[in-house]
C-alpha positions in Angstrom: -23.8 -86.1 65.3 -21.6 -83.0 65.7 -17.9 -82.9 64.8 -17.1 -82.3 68.5 -19.1 -85.3 69.6 -17.3 -87.5 67.0 -14.0 -86.8 68.7 -15.0 -87.7 72.2 -12.7 -90.3 73.9 -14.8 -92.3 76.3 -11.8 -94.0 78.0 -9.3 -91.2 78.5 -9.6 -87.6 79.7 -6.5 -85.6 78.9 -7.7 -82.7 81.0 -7.1 -84.7 84.2 -3.7 -85.7 85.8 -4.6 -89.4 85.8 -5.9 -89.5 82.3 -9.1 -91.0 83.7 -12.4 -89.0 83.7 -13.0 -87.7 87.2 -16.5 -89.2 87.3 -15.2 -92.7 86.5 -12.3 -92.3 89.0 -14.8 -91.3 91.7 -17.0 -94.4 90.9 -14.0 -96.7 91.1 -13.0 -95.3 94.5 -16.6 -95.7 95.8 -16.7 -99.3 94.5 -13.4 -100.1 96.2 -14.8 -99.0 99.5 -18.1 -100.9 98.9 -16.1 -104.0 98.0 -14.5 -103.9 101.5 -17.9 -103.3 103.0 -19.4 -106.4 101.3 -16.3 -108.3 102.1 -16.9 -107.7 105.8 -20.5 -108.8 105.6 -19.7 -112.0 103.6 -16.8 -112.9 106.0 -19.1 -112.5 109.0 -21.7 -114.8 107.4 -19.1 -117.4 106.6 -17.6 -117.3 110.1 -20.9 -117.9 111.8 -21.8 -120.6 109.3 -18.6 -122.4 110.2 -19.6 -122.1 113.9 -23.4 -122.4 113.8 -25.5 -121.7 116.9 -27.4 -124.7 118.5 -30.9 -125.4 117.1 -30.3 -122.9 114.3 -32.2 -122.9 111.0 -31.4 -125.5 108.4 -30.8 -123.6 105.1 -31.4 -126.7 103.0 -35.0 -126.8 104.3 -35.5 -123.1 103.5 -33.7 -122.4 100.2 -35.2 -122.8 96.8 -32.2 -123.2 94.6 -34.4 -123.1 91.5 -35.8 -119.6 92.4 -32.4 -118.2 93.4 -30.8 -119.6 90.2 -33.5 -117.9 88.2 -33.0 -114.6 89.9 -29.3 -114.9 89.5 -29.7 -115.5 85.7 -32.0 -112.5 85.5 -29.4 -110.3 87.2 -26.7 -111.5 84.9 -28.9 -110.8 81.8 -29.5 -107.3 83.2 -25.7 -106.8 83.1 -25.7 -107.6 79.4 -28.5 -105.0 78.8 -26.5 -102.5 80.9 -23.4 -103.0 78.7 -25.5 -102.5 75.6 -26.9 -99.3 77.1 -23.4 -98.0 77.6 -22.4 -98.9 74.1 -25.5 -97.3 72.6 -24.9 -94.1 74.6 -21.3 -93.9 73.4 -22.5 -94.0 69.9 -25.2 -91.3 70.5 -28.1 -93.7 69.9 -30.6 -92.3 72.4 -33.5 -94.6 71.4 -31.4 -97.7 71.9 -30.1 -96.4 75.2 -33.6 -95.9 76.4 -34.6 -99.4 75.4 -31.6 -101.0 77.1 -32.1 -98.9 80.3 -35.8 -100.0 80.4 -34.8 -103.6 80.0 -32.2 -103.3 82.8 -34.9 -101.7 85.0 -37.3 -104.5 84.2 -34.8 -107.2 85.0 -33.7 -105.5 88.2 -37.3 -105.3 89.4 -37.8 -109.0 88.6 -34.8 -109.7 90.8 -36.1 -107.6 93.6 -39.5 -109.2 93.3 -37.9 -112.7 93.7 -36.1 -111.4 96.8 -39.3 -110.0 98.3 -41.0 -113.3 97.7 -38.0 -115.2 99.2 -37.9 -113.0 102.3 -41.7 -113.3 102.8 -41.5 -117.0 102.4 -38.7 -117.3 104.9 -40.4 -115.2 107.5 -43.5 -117.3 107.1 -41.3 -120.4 107.9 -40.0 -118.6 111.0 -36.6 -117.3 109.8 -36.3 -113.6 111.0 -33.5 -111.3 112.0 -34.0 -112.3 115.6 -34.6 -116.0 115.2 -31.0 -117.0 115.2 -27.5 -116.0 114.0 -28.1 -117.4 110.5 -31.1 -115.2 110.1 -29.3 -112.2 111.3 -26.3 -112.6 108.9 -28.4 -113.8 106.0 -30.9 -110.9 106.0 -28.2 -108.3 106.7 -26.0 -109.5 103.8 -28.7 -110.2 101.2 -30.8 -107.3 102.4 -27.9 -104.9 102.0 -27.3 -106.2 98.5 -31.0 -105.8 97.7 -30.8 -102.1 98.8 -27.9 -101.7 96.4 -30.0 -103.2 93.6 -33.0 -100.9 94.5 -30.6 -97.8 94.5 -29.4 -99.0 91.1 -32.9 -99.3 89.7 -33.7 -95.8 91.0 -30.6 -94.5 89.3 -31.6 -96.2 86.1 -35.0 -94.7 86.2 -33.6 -91.2 86.7 -31.1 -91.7 83.9 -34.0 -92.9 81.6 -35.9 -89.7 82.4 -32.8 -87.6 81.9 -32.7 -88.8 78.2 -35.8 -86.8 77.5 -34.4 -83.4 78.5 -35.1 -81.2 75.5 -32.7 -78.9 73.8 -35.4 -76.2 73.9 -35.3 -75.0 77.5 -38.8 -73.5 77.1 -40.4 -76.9 77.1 -42.0 -78.0 80.5 -39.5 -80.8 80.9 -39.4 -80.7 84.8 -43.2 -81.3 85.0 -42.9 -84.2 82.5 -40.0 -85.7 84.5 -42.0 -85.5 87.7 -44.9 -87.2 86.1 -42.7 -89.9 84.6 -41.0 -90.6 87.9 -44.4 -90.7 89.7 -45.7 -93.2 87.1 -42.6 -95.4 87.6 -43.1 -95.3 91.4 -46.8 -96.1 91.2 -46.1 -99.0 88.8 -43.3 -100.5 90.9 -45.2 -100.2 94.2 -48.5 -101.6 92.7 -46.9 -104.6 91.0 -44.9 -105.4 94.2 -48.2 -105.3 96.1 -49.9 -107.6 93.6 -47.0 -110.0 93.8 -47.2 -110.1 97.6 -51.0 -110.6 97.4 -50.6 -113.5 94.9 -47.9 -115.1 97.1 -50.2 -114.8 100.2 -53.2 -116.2 98.3 -51.1 -119.1 96.9 -49.8 -119.9 100.4 -53.4 -120.1 101.7 -55.2 -121.7 98.8 -52.5 -123.4 96.8 -50.5 -122.2 93.9 -52.8 -123.3 91.1 -53.9 -120.5 88.8 -57.6 -121.0 89.5 -57.2 -120.8 93.3 -55.1 -117.7 93.1 -57.5 -115.9 90.7 -60.5 -116.9 92.8 -58.8 -115.6 96.0 -57.9 -112.3 94.4 -61.3 -111.7 92.8 -62.7 -110.6 96.2 -59.7 -108.4 97.1 -60.6 -104.8 96.2 -57.2 -103.4 97.2 -55.3 -105.9 94.9 -57.7 -105.0 92.1 -57.0 -101.3 92.7 -53.3 -102.0 92.6 -53.6 -103.9 89.3 -55.6 -101.0 87.8 -53.0 -98.5 89.1 -50.2 -100.6 87.5 -52.0 -100.7 84.1 -52.7 -96.9 84.1 -49.2 -96.0 85.1 -47.7 -98.3 82.5 -49.9 -96.8 79.8 -48.8 -93.3 80.9 -45.1 -94.3 80.8 -45.6 -95.7 77.3 -47.3 -92.5 76.2 -44.6 -90.3 77.7 -41.9 -92.4 76.1 -43.1 -91.5 72.6 -41.4 -88.1 72.6 -40.2 -86.7 69.3 -38.5 -83.4 70.3 -34.7 -82.9 70.1 -33.1 -83.9 73.3 -30.0 -82.6 75.2 -28.5 -86.1 75.6 -25.8 -87.7 73.5 -22.3 -89.0 73.5 -21.2 -86.3 76.0 -23.5 -88.0 78.5 -22.0 -91.5 77.9 -19.7 -91.1 80.9 -22.7 -90.8 83.2 -24.2 -94.0 81.7 -20.8 -95.7 82.0 -20.5 -94.8 85.7 -23.9 -96.2 86.3 -22.9 -99.3 84.4 -19.8 -99.8 86.6 -22.1 -99.7 89.7 -24.5 -102.1 88.2 -21.9 -104.6 87.1 -20.3 -104.4 90.6 -23.7 -105.2 92.2 -24.0 -108.2 89.9 -20.5 -109.5 90.7 -21.2 -109.2 94.4 -24.4 -111.3 94.0 -22.4 -114.0 92.2 -20.2 -114.2 95.3 -23.2 -114.2 97.6 -25.0 -116.8 95.5 -22.0 -119.1 95.7 -21.1 -118.6 99.4 -24.5 -118.3 100.9 -26.5 -120.7 98.7 -24.4 -123.1 96.7 -21.9 -124.0 99.4 -24.7 -125.2 101.6 -25.3 -128.1 99.2 -21.7 -129.3 99.4 
Protein backbone atom coordinates (compact mmCIF):
# COMPACT_ATOMS: atom_id res chain seq x y z
CA UNK A 1 0.00 0.00 0.00
CA UNK A 2 1.41 3.37 -0.96
CA UNK A 3 1.75 6.27 1.48
CA UNK A 4 -0.75 8.22 -0.60
CA UNK A 5 -3.32 5.42 -0.42
CA UNK A 6 -2.91 5.24 3.35
CA UNK A 7 -4.08 8.87 3.73
CA UNK A 8 -7.29 8.48 1.72
CA UNK A 9 -10.38 9.71 3.59
CA UNK A 10 -13.29 7.63 2.35
CA UNK A 11 -15.98 9.80 3.97
CA UNK A 12 -14.86 13.38 3.34
CA UNK A 13 -13.48 15.14 0.29
CA UNK A 14 -11.95 18.49 1.14
CA UNK A 15 -11.69 19.40 -2.54
CA UNK A 16 -15.49 19.83 -2.80
CA UNK A 17 -17.58 22.62 -1.30
CA UNK A 18 -19.86 20.16 0.50
CA UNK A 19 -17.05 18.02 1.88
CA UNK A 20 -18.78 15.01 0.31
CA UNK A 21 -17.22 13.21 -2.68
CA UNK A 22 -19.07 14.22 -5.85
CA UNK A 23 -19.73 10.61 -6.83
CA UNK A 24 -21.38 9.91 -3.47
CA UNK A 25 -23.39 13.14 -3.63
CA UNK A 26 -24.63 12.25 -7.12
CA UNK A 27 -25.69 8.78 -5.92
CA UNK A 28 -27.59 10.24 -2.95
CA UNK A 29 -29.40 12.65 -5.29
CA UNK A 30 -30.32 9.81 -7.64
CA UNK A 31 -31.56 7.64 -4.78
CA UNK A 32 -33.70 10.52 -3.48
CA UNK A 33 -35.45 10.77 -6.85
CA UNK A 34 -35.79 6.99 -7.03
CA UNK A 35 -37.30 6.99 -3.56
CA UNK A 36 -40.09 9.29 -4.76
CA UNK A 37 -40.57 7.06 -7.82
CA UNK A 38 -41.03 3.94 -5.73
CA UNK A 39 -43.17 5.88 -3.28
CA UNK A 40 -45.59 6.66 -6.12
CA UNK A 41 -45.73 3.01 -7.23
CA UNK A 42 -46.25 1.70 -3.69
CA UNK A 43 -48.93 4.31 -2.98
CA UNK A 44 -50.75 3.39 -6.18
CA UNK A 45 -50.77 -0.28 -5.23
CA UNK A 46 -52.02 0.46 -1.70
CA UNK A 47 -54.82 2.73 -2.96
CA UNK A 48 -56.13 0.12 -5.37
CA UNK A 49 -55.88 -2.60 -2.72
CA UNK A 50 -58.05 -0.48 -0.43
CA UNK A 51 -60.57 -0.23 -3.27
CA UNK A 52 -60.28 -3.57 -5.10
CA UNK A 53 -62.05 -4.19 -8.37
CA UNK A 54 -64.93 -6.68 -8.49
CA UNK A 55 -63.91 -10.31 -9.07
CA UNK A 56 -60.24 -9.41 -8.70
CA UNK A 57 -57.58 -11.96 -7.86
CA UNK A 58 -57.25 -13.16 -4.26
CA UNK A 59 -53.59 -12.64 -3.28
CA UNK A 60 -53.84 -15.16 -0.45
CA UNK A 61 -54.52 -17.90 -3.01
CA UNK A 62 -51.55 -16.81 -5.13
CA UNK A 63 -48.78 -15.87 -2.74
CA UNK A 64 -46.26 -18.32 -1.33
CA UNK A 65 -45.09 -16.50 1.77
CA UNK A 66 -42.39 -19.13 2.30
CA UNK A 67 -40.80 -18.45 -1.11
CA UNK A 68 -41.03 -14.68 -0.73
CA UNK A 69 -39.59 -14.82 2.80
CA UNK A 70 -36.69 -16.90 1.48
CA UNK A 71 -35.95 -14.44 -1.34
CA UNK A 72 -36.19 -11.56 1.14
CA UNK A 73 -33.65 -13.25 3.42
CA UNK A 74 -31.34 -13.83 0.45
CA UNK A 75 -31.52 -10.16 -0.53
CA UNK A 76 -30.77 -9.07 3.04
CA UNK A 77 -27.74 -11.36 3.15
CA UNK A 78 -26.55 -9.84 -0.13
CA UNK A 79 -26.53 -6.46 1.64
CA UNK A 80 -24.19 -7.90 4.25
CA UNK A 81 -21.82 -9.13 1.54
CA UNK A 82 -22.03 -5.75 -0.21
CA UNK A 83 -21.05 -4.00 3.02
CA UNK A 84 -18.11 -6.39 3.40
CA UNK A 85 -17.07 -5.63 -0.20
CA UNK A 86 -17.07 -1.90 0.56
CA UNK A 87 -15.00 -2.46 3.70
CA UNK A 88 -12.52 -4.66 1.85
CA UNK A 89 -12.11 -2.11 -0.96
CA UNK A 90 -11.44 0.68 1.55
CA UNK A 91 -8.64 -1.44 3.01
CA UNK A 92 -7.19 -2.20 -0.42
CA UNK A 93 -7.94 -5.93 -0.17
CA UNK A 94 -8.66 -6.72 -3.82
CA UNK A 95 -9.06 -10.48 -3.33
CA UNK A 96 -11.64 -10.06 -0.57
CA UNK A 97 -13.44 -7.40 -2.59
CA UNK A 98 -13.77 -9.82 -5.51
CA UNK A 99 -15.11 -12.60 -3.30
CA UNK A 100 -17.70 -10.37 -1.67
CA UNK A 101 -18.78 -8.97 -5.05
CA UNK A 102 -19.20 -12.50 -6.41
CA UNK A 103 -21.23 -13.46 -3.35
CA UNK A 104 -23.47 -10.42 -3.81
CA UNK A 105 -23.92 -11.27 -7.50
CA UNK A 106 -24.81 -14.86 -6.62
CA UNK A 107 -27.40 -13.84 -4.03
CA UNK A 108 -28.83 -11.21 -6.36
CA UNK A 109 -29.29 -13.85 -9.06
CA UNK A 110 -31.01 -16.18 -6.58
CA UNK A 111 -33.46 -13.37 -5.78
CA UNK A 112 -34.11 -12.76 -9.47
CA UNK A 113 -34.56 -16.49 -10.03
CA UNK A 114 -37.19 -16.60 -7.27
CA UNK A 115 -38.96 -13.65 -8.85
CA UNK A 116 -38.91 -15.25 -12.31
CA UNK A 117 -40.37 -18.43 -10.81
CA UNK A 118 -43.03 -16.44 -8.94
CA UNK A 119 -44.07 -14.47 -12.03
CA UNK A 120 -44.20 -17.62 -14.15
CA UNK A 121 -46.32 -19.36 -11.52
CA UNK A 122 -48.72 -16.41 -11.23
CA UNK A 123 -49.15 -16.19 -15.01
CA UNK A 124 -49.89 -19.93 -15.05
CA UNK A 125 -52.62 -19.26 -12.47
CA UNK A 126 -54.09 -16.49 -14.63
CA UNK A 127 -52.67 -13.34 -13.04
CA UNK A 128 -51.32 -11.05 -15.76
CA UNK A 129 -50.89 -7.33 -16.32
CA UNK A 130 -54.27 -7.26 -18.06
CA UNK A 131 -56.21 -9.63 -15.80
CA UNK A 132 -57.22 -7.01 -13.19
CA UNK A 133 -56.00 -3.93 -11.35
CA UNK A 134 -54.16 -6.02 -8.76
CA UNK A 135 -52.14 -7.71 -11.49
CA UNK A 136 -51.32 -4.35 -13.10
CA UNK A 137 -50.07 -2.70 -9.90
CA UNK A 138 -48.37 -5.85 -8.58
CA UNK A 139 -46.34 -6.55 -11.73
CA UNK A 140 -45.51 -2.88 -12.25
CA UNK A 141 -44.21 -2.45 -8.70
CA UNK A 142 -42.37 -5.74 -8.21
CA UNK A 143 -41.22 -5.82 -11.83
CA UNK A 144 -39.71 -2.34 -11.54
CA UNK A 145 -37.88 -3.43 -8.41
CA UNK A 146 -36.68 -6.54 -10.22
CA UNK A 147 -35.27 -4.36 -13.00
CA UNK A 148 -33.39 -2.36 -10.36
CA UNK A 149 -31.94 -5.58 -8.93
CA UNK A 150 -30.94 -6.72 -12.44
CA UNK A 151 -29.22 -3.37 -13.07
CA UNK A 152 -27.44 -3.73 -9.74
CA UNK A 153 -26.24 -7.22 -10.65
CA UNK A 154 -24.96 -5.92 -13.99
CA UNK A 155 -23.13 -3.12 -12.19
CA UNK A 156 -21.62 -5.64 -9.76
CA UNK A 157 -20.41 -7.79 -12.65
CA UNK A 158 -18.77 -4.80 -14.33
CA UNK A 159 -17.13 -3.77 -11.06
CA UNK A 160 -15.84 -7.31 -10.54
CA UNK A 161 -14.31 -7.27 -14.02
CA UNK A 162 -12.86 -3.80 -13.33
CA UNK A 163 -10.83 -5.23 -10.42
CA UNK A 164 -8.71 -7.15 -12.96
CA UNK A 165 -7.51 -4.08 -14.87
CA UNK A 166 -3.72 -4.44 -14.94
CA UNK A 167 -1.19 -1.78 -14.08
CA UNK A 168 0.68 -2.75 -17.24
CA UNK A 169 -1.34 -1.15 -20.06
CA UNK A 170 0.27 -3.46 -22.61
CA UNK A 171 -1.71 -6.46 -21.37
CA UNK A 172 -4.81 -7.40 -23.40
CA UNK A 173 -7.22 -6.51 -20.60
CA UNK A 174 -10.10 -5.34 -22.80
CA UNK A 175 -10.26 -8.70 -24.57
CA UNK A 176 -10.18 -10.49 -21.23
CA UNK A 177 -12.92 -8.22 -19.88
CA UNK A 178 -15.16 -8.93 -22.89
CA UNK A 179 -14.63 -12.68 -22.44
CA UNK A 180 -15.42 -12.43 -18.71
CA UNK A 181 -18.58 -10.42 -19.34
CA UNK A 182 -19.70 -12.82 -22.08
CA UNK A 183 -19.11 -15.78 -19.76
CA UNK A 184 -21.19 -14.09 -17.04
CA UNK A 185 -23.99 -13.43 -19.55
CA UNK A 186 -24.01 -17.02 -20.84
CA UNK A 187 -23.96 -18.41 -17.29
CA UNK A 188 -26.89 -16.23 -16.15
CA UNK A 189 -29.07 -16.82 -19.23
CA UNK A 190 -28.42 -20.57 -19.24
CA UNK A 191 -29.13 -21.08 -15.53
CA UNK A 192 -32.32 -19.01 -15.78
CA UNK A 193 -33.41 -21.13 -18.74
CA UNK A 194 -32.71 -24.31 -16.78
CA UNK A 195 -34.69 -22.99 -13.81
CA UNK A 196 -37.68 -22.21 -16.03
CA UNK A 197 -37.44 -25.66 -17.64
CA UNK A 198 -37.36 -27.33 -14.22
CA UNK A 199 -40.33 -25.24 -13.10
CA UNK A 200 -42.31 -26.17 -16.21
CA UNK A 201 -41.42 -29.86 -15.84
CA UNK A 202 -42.38 -29.81 -12.17
CA UNK A 203 -45.76 -28.23 -12.95
CA UNK A 204 -46.51 -30.95 -15.49
CA UNK A 205 -45.03 -34.02 -13.83
CA UNK A 206 -44.90 -33.11 -10.15
CA UNK A 207 -42.06 -31.59 -8.17
CA UNK A 208 -40.38 -34.83 -7.14
CA UNK A 209 -36.72 -35.08 -8.10
CA UNK A 210 -37.18 -38.23 -10.16
CA UNK A 211 -40.03 -36.80 -12.25
CA UNK A 212 -38.17 -33.57 -12.98
CA UNK A 213 -34.97 -35.40 -13.95
CA UNK A 214 -36.93 -37.81 -16.15
CA UNK A 215 -38.70 -34.94 -17.90
CA UNK A 216 -35.44 -33.05 -18.53
CA UNK A 217 -33.52 -36.06 -19.81
CA UNK A 218 -35.31 -35.81 -23.14
CA UNK A 219 -34.92 -32.02 -23.51
CA UNK A 220 -31.88 -31.33 -25.68
CA UNK A 221 -32.18 -27.54 -25.29
CA UNK A 222 -32.09 -27.77 -21.48
CA UNK A 223 -29.14 -30.15 -21.67
CA UNK A 224 -27.36 -27.66 -23.91
CA UNK A 225 -28.11 -24.83 -21.47
CA UNK A 226 -26.73 -26.92 -18.60
CA UNK A 227 -23.55 -27.59 -20.58
CA UNK A 228 -23.21 -23.89 -21.45
CA UNK A 229 -23.56 -22.99 -17.78
CA UNK A 230 -20.87 -25.48 -16.77
CA UNK A 231 -18.43 -24.29 -19.44
CA UNK A 232 -18.98 -20.58 -18.74
CA UNK A 233 -18.61 -21.14 -14.98
CA UNK A 234 -15.34 -23.02 -15.52
CA UNK A 235 -14.11 -20.18 -17.76
CA UNK A 236 -14.97 -17.59 -15.12
CA UNK A 237 -13.10 -19.60 -12.51
CA UNK A 238 -10.04 -19.82 -14.76
CA UNK A 239 -10.09 -16.10 -15.59
CA UNK A 240 -10.51 -15.25 -11.92
CA UNK A 241 -7.11 -16.75 -11.06
CA UNK A 242 -5.17 -13.71 -12.29
CA UNK A 243 -1.83 -12.97 -10.62
CA UNK A 244 -0.77 -9.76 -12.34
CA UNK A 245 -0.59 -6.41 -10.55
CA UNK A 246 -3.90 -4.58 -10.88
CA UNK A 247 -4.85 -0.93 -11.12
CA UNK A 248 -7.47 -1.21 -8.39
CA UNK A 249 -7.16 -0.25 -4.74
CA UNK A 250 -8.27 2.15 -2.05
CA UNK A 251 -8.64 4.96 -4.58
CA UNK A 252 -11.46 2.96 -6.21
CA UNK A 253 -13.31 2.40 -2.94
CA UNK A 254 -15.60 5.37 -3.64
CA UNK A 255 -16.90 3.55 -6.73
CA UNK A 256 -17.64 0.41 -4.72
CA UNK A 257 -19.25 2.51 -1.99
CA UNK A 258 -21.53 4.25 -4.51
CA UNK A 259 -22.58 0.87 -5.83
CA UNK A 260 -23.15 -0.25 -2.24
CA UNK A 261 -25.47 2.70 -1.59
CA UNK A 262 -27.54 1.71 -4.61
CA UNK A 263 -27.68 -1.95 -3.55
CA UNK A 264 -28.69 -1.14 0.03
CA UNK A 265 -31.41 1.19 -1.26
CA UNK A 266 -32.81 -1.57 -3.47
CA UNK A 267 -32.85 -3.90 -0.46
CA UNK A 268 -34.64 -1.35 1.74
CA UNK A 269 -37.25 -0.78 -0.97
CA UNK A 270 -37.87 -4.52 -1.10
CA UNK A 271 -38.44 -4.64 2.67
CA UNK A 272 -41.17 -2.04 2.21
CA UNK A 273 -42.64 -3.92 -0.77
CA UNK A 274 -42.53 -7.23 1.11
CA UNK A 275 -44.36 -5.68 4.04
CA UNK A 276 -46.97 -3.70 2.09
CA UNK A 277 -47.65 -6.06 -0.82
CA UNK A 278 -47.25 -9.45 0.86
CA UNK A 279 -47.43 -9.36 4.67
CA UNK A 280 -50.33 -6.91 4.99
CA UNK A 281 -52.51 -9.28 2.96
CA UNK A 282 -52.40 -11.74 5.87
CA UNK A 283 -53.68 -9.23 8.44
